[in-house]
LOMILO-883297 format. One line per 8 residues: number of its first residue (from 1); their letters; for each residue x, y, z of C-alpha. Coordinates in steps of 0.2 Angstrom, whole numbers. Last residue first. Example, Ala and Ser with C-alpha at 12.3 -4.5 7.8 and 13.67 -1.06 7.14 Angstrom:
LOMILO-883297
2	SA	68:-5:36; 62:-22:39 .
//
This chain:
LOMILO-883297
370	GDQTGDKW	-43:-13:-74; -29:-24:-80; -18:-11:-87; -3:-19:-95; 13:-22:-86; 31:-26:-91; 38:-9:-88; 28:-4:-73 .
362	GIEARGHR	23:14:-72; 4:10:-73; 0:-8:-69; -11:-2:-54; -8:-9:-37; -15:-24:-27; 1:-34:-29; 13:-25:-40 .
354	RERHPHRV	28:-37:-37; 19:-51:-46; 2:-46:-54; -14:-48:-44; -28:-53:-55; -44:-42:-55; -58:-53:-63; -52:-69:-53 .
346	DHVQFRFT	-56:-60:-37; -42:-62:-24; -43:-69:-6; -27:-67:4; -28:-76:21; -32:-70:38; -46:-83:37; -61:-73:43 .
338	HQLYYRPQ	-52:-57:37; -50:-63:19; -67:-70:19; -75:-54:24; -65:-44:12; -71:-55:-2; -89:-53:4; -88:-34:2 .
330	ETELGSVV	-80:-33:-15; -97:-35:-24; -107:-49:-33; -94:-62:-30; -95:-76:-43; -76:-79:-44; -62:-84:-32; -44:-85:-31 .
322	AAHETVDV	-36:-90:-15; -19:-84:-10; -1:-88:-8; -1:-106:-1; -12:-110:-16; -31:-111:-18; -38:-110:-35; -55:-106:-44 .
314	VVPGRAEP	-66:-106:-29; -84:-103:-36; -93:-91:-25; -108:-98:-15; -121:-84:-17; -109:-71:-12; -119:-56:-8; -130:-64:6 .
306	LDAAVERL	-115:-74:14; -121:-91:20; -112:-101:6; -96:-91:8; -91:-100:24; -94:-117:16; -86:-113:0; -70:-107:9 .
298	RKATPVHH	-70:-123:19; -71:-134:3; -57:-124:-5; -46:-128:9; -39:-114:20; -20:-111:20; -14:-106:38; -2:-92:41 .
290	ADKCRDLQ	-2:-87:60; 16:-94:63; 22:-86:47; 15:-69:51; 23:-68:68; 40:-74:61; 39:-61:48; 36:-48:61 .
282	ALPCIDCL	51:-53:71; 62:-54:55; 58:-35:50; 48:-33:34; 56:-27:18; 55:-43:8; 37:-46:14; 27:-39:-1 .
274	EPVGYHGN	38:-50:-13; 33:-66:-2; 14:-65:-5; 7:-78:7; 12:-67:21; -1:-54:16; -13:-62:27; -25:-47:29 .
266	YDPLEHAY	-25:-48:48; -6:-46:48; 2:-55:63; 2:-45:80; 16:-34:88; 3:-19:89; 14:-8:77; 17:-23:66 .
258	AVACSTKR	-1:-26:64; -5:-8:59; 10:-8:47; 5:-24:39; -13:-19:38; -8:-3:29; 2:-12:15; 19:-8:8 .
250	FLSDSDAF	28:-7:25; 42:3:33; 47:-2:51; 65:-8:50; 72:8:43; 90:10:37; 86:7:18; 72:20:20 .
242	SSLVRREL	78:31:6; 82:16:-5; 65:9:-2; 57:25:-7; 68:26:-23; 64:9:-29; 45:12:-26; 46:28:-37 .
234	TEPVIKRR	55:18:-51; 41:5:-51; 27:17:-52; 15:17:-37; -3:20:-43; -18:15:-32; -30:3:-40; -46:6:-51 .
226	ATEDYPEP	-35:15:-64; -34:32:-73; -24:37:-88; -12:50:-94; -5:52:-76; -1:66:-64; -12:79:-71; -6:96:-66 .
218	LNNAKYYA	-22:105:-60; -32:116:-72; -48:115:-61; -59:106:-74; -44:94:-78; -40:89:-60; -59:87:-56; -61:75:-71 .
210	AIQDRYFL	-46:65:-66; -54:63:-49; -70:57:-56; -61:45:-67; -51:37:-53; -33:42:-49; -30:34:-32; -13:40:-29 .
202	GTFVTADA	2:31:-21; 6:21:-5; 19:22:9; 16:14:26; 26:19:41; 27:11:59; 28:15:77; 30:33:72 .
194	HKSLEYAQ	42:47:77; 57:40:67; 45:41:52; 47:60:52; 65:59:47; 61:47:33; 47:58:27; 59:73:27 .
186	DLHEPSDN	72:64:17; 60:58:4; 53:76:1; 71:82:0; 76:69:-12; 61:74:-23; 46:63:-23; 32:76:-19 .
178	LGPVLPRW	25:82:-36; 36:75:-49; 31:57:-46; 16:56:-35; 16:49:-17; -1:50:-10; 2:46:4; 14:43:19 .
170	YLVTRYKR	3:36:32; 15:38:47; 7:26:59; 4:28:78; -1:15:91; -14:16:105; -10:9:123; 2:23:128 .
162	SRPASMLK	17:22:140; 31:31:131; 21:47:127; 28:56:111; 19:47:97; 3:58:99; 13:74:98; 25:69:84 .
154	LSEAAVHS	10:63:74; 1:79:77; 16:89:71; 17:79:55; -1:80:52; 0:99:54; 15:100:43; 5:93:28 .
146	PYPEIGKD	-3:109:25; -22:110:21; -24:116:3; -18:100:-5; -20:100:-24; -22:118:-27; -11:122:-12; 4:114:-21 .
138	DIGSYTFL	16:110:-7; 13:91:-6; 23:84:9; 12:69:9; 6:65:27; -10:56:32; -7:52:50; -14:34:55 .
130	LTLKVHQL	-20:33:73; -21:14:78; -33:8:91; -33:-10:97; -50:-10:106; -50:-16:124; -44:-3:137; -47:14:130 .
122	RNLRDIDE	-41:27:143; -26:31:132; -38:39:119; -44:52:132; -27:55:139; -18:58:122; -33:68:115; -30:81:129 .
114	PKMQHRTI	-13:85:121; -22:91:105; -23:84:87; -22:95:72; -30:87:56; -22:74:44; -32:60:50; -35:41:48 .
106	VLAHNTLK	-43:31:63; -41:12:63; -49:1:76; -43:-16:77; -55:-27:86; -54:-31:105; -72:-28:109; -76:-25:127 .
98	RADLDELV	-93:-17:124; -87:-1:133; -72:-1:120; -84:0:105; -94:14:114; -78:23:118; -72:23:100; -89:29:94 .
90	ALTHPRVV	-89:43:106; -72:49:103; -75:50:84; -91:59:87; -83:72:99; -69:75:85; -81:78:71; -85:97:75 .
82	PLFPDTAR	-66:101:78; -61:90:63; -52:75:70; -61:61:61; -59:69:44; -74:67:33; -81:56:19; -72:40:18 .
74	NFVQVPTV	-61:37:33; -74:41:46; -70:26:58; -62:11:51; -65:-6:59; -55:-22:58; -66:-38:59; -60:-51:72 .
66	HPQFYRHG	-63:-47:90; -82:-47:87; -86:-52:69; -95:-39:58; -101:-45:41; -119:-45:43; -119:-28:51; -125:-28:69 .
58	VLEEVAEA	-109:-21:76; -109:-7:64; -128:-3:64; -127:-2:83; -112:9:82; -121:21:70; -137:21:82; -126:26:96 .
50	DSMLARPV	-117:39:86; -133:47:81; -139:47:63; -135:55:46; -123:67:54; -117:83:46; -100:89:41; -100:105:30 .
42	RQDWLGYT	-90:103:14; -103:93:4; -98:97:-14; -87:82:-15; -100:70:-9; -104:60:-25; -95:44:-18; -81:44:-31 .
34	HRICYACD	-76:62:-28; -77:59:-9; -61:49:-11; -51:65:-10; -38:68:-24; -41:87:-24; -39:89:-5; -53:101:0 .
26	LPCGQIHN	-51:102:19; -69:107:21; -76:90:24; -94:82:24; -101:66:30; -103:59:48; -112:42:48; -96:34:40 .
18	LSLGSKRY	-91:18:48; -79:7:37; -78:-11:40; -60:-16:37; -44:-13:28; -51:-17:11; -68:-8:12; -84:-16:20 .
10	EVVERARE	-97:-2:20; -107:4:35; -117:21:33; -123:16:16; -131:33:11; -115:38:1; -119:23:-11; -136:30:-14 .
2	PM	-130:47:-19; -137:61:-8 .
//
């Protein structure tokens, strides 16, 4: 097993990611498993017990009770595969029994069952969000497992009026010429009416994924790869036009999750105004009230104790974001971002206006910045 795949707990953009179950038979061509060297592992298997995994999560150097968002099985399997479901429920119930109020994100495209409603509704403390991955892609070579399953699961889990968990339509990956026809956009809009919130995003088209597309004669969506998700400018415009009557569409996952729970965004995107121009006013008010700009001195103080940071140099702090250098990996940056609920960017990977956190591909005035 590749070294990175053995890391059961890893800090990713939307939170600490727990992945002690690895392997998936759904075979989505664009799966992130390609980048972890796990593509050929189709049978889910456990690297440790659920109890041991939760202990590793809550004991992680970057875990903060009631603060750090948590993601369960979002890197190497689907959390509601029949053989994985008991592990997903066990992890959530363990976290809840500890009376932790952290956000818990569970991303799935699999079939959910009526009994899942009752089981998940018993959770008293964790702020659970179910994100249903839906693309509408019909090409079986790219997405063998049909999107209508996720659509039906979203409807099922969203139906109860009195439920503690929240549901999000995770509309991805949007790819020009593949699933962006007027019919595709209309179908997504109608489906969004069942969810508490909707977030749209594009394709992670990394080198490993591009190589798989070429080797399997799949239609290559772009001429180049990127380290960030690709959402071309014209595609975004068409999505926003299709959702002009919606008041719950978001560009960022954390924005949708926070809105669904009636809380401010835990990633502090309020500092980037062009992201917020589609947000409902009530959500803008929540985020505005929670928006506090840390000082460079305070950022350095908190970072000084992080093992992977070694005291990063703060290049600049504005009301929009902090720009830092000297971070060995992405993980300490995410820790700082969630600690302060304020955007923290790496000077090596600048965030361009209007493409915040996305690839430059498909934008007229952009050049690929890696």
